[in-house]
N, C-alpha and C positions, 0 to 999 in steps of 0.2 A: 799117977794115971799114965801108963804105957800107951793102950792102945785107947781111943776114944768111942764110948758106944753110941749109938744113933740117937738123937733127941727122939722128946716124944712125938713131937711133929713128923718127924721122917719115918716113926712107926706106925703112925695112927692117922695123921691128919689127912692124906690124900690116898688111902687105899691100904695103909701098910707097910713093911719094907718089901722093897721093889716093886710097887705098884708100875713106875714108870717103865720100866724092862718089861712087865707083863701086858701093859697096853700097846708097847711096840710091836710085840709078839703076834698079838690078836689082829691087829692093824696087817699085818703081815701077811698072817692066813687068811683073812678076809680076801684081799687083792686074788692070791692064789686060788682059792677056793671058788671065787667069780668065774675063773676062766675055765676052770673045771666044770662046773655045772652049769655053762651056758646052753648047751643044748638040751640036757637032761631036764632044766626047769623050764625049758620051753615046752616042750614035750606036758610035763607034768600041768602045766598052764592050760594048756589045749586040753587036755583030760579035765581039767577041773570046770573050763568053759562048756565042754561038751557036757558034764553031768549037771552043770547049772542049767543049761539051757535045757537039756530031758525033764530037769525039775520043774521049772517054769511052766515048760508045756503040760505037765500034768497038772499043775496048779490050775492052768487056764482049763485044761477041759474038764476038770473036776468043780470049778466055778459054773461053767457053762451048761454041767447037767444038773449043777443044783438050783440052779435060775430056772431051768427046764422044767424040774420037778414043783419046784412052787408055784410057778405060774398055772402045770396043769391042776395042781391041788385046788389054788385058786378059783378056776374057771368050774373045775367042778361043785364048788361050793355055789357059784355063782347060779351055777344051772340048776343044784338041787334047789336051791333058796327059790328059784323063780319058778320050778315047776309046783311048789306048794300054795303059791298066790293064786 
């Protein structure tokens, strides 16, 4: 055997042939990517926060209106029931 092939463990044990090299490449890309995305991710986070706050405000207003509607219905029932007695 002139050239020795990689063992089964080298091929499949930790992700296949060249897995260690791929991990190193991914880590380098992460570091480089974070530097580039610093300002845009902050802007995206600000937009997401604004949308979440707006959505929470809508839920709060809807809940308040729903509670008022229920109170009005209950008061009308009680007024109608008392007028028949």
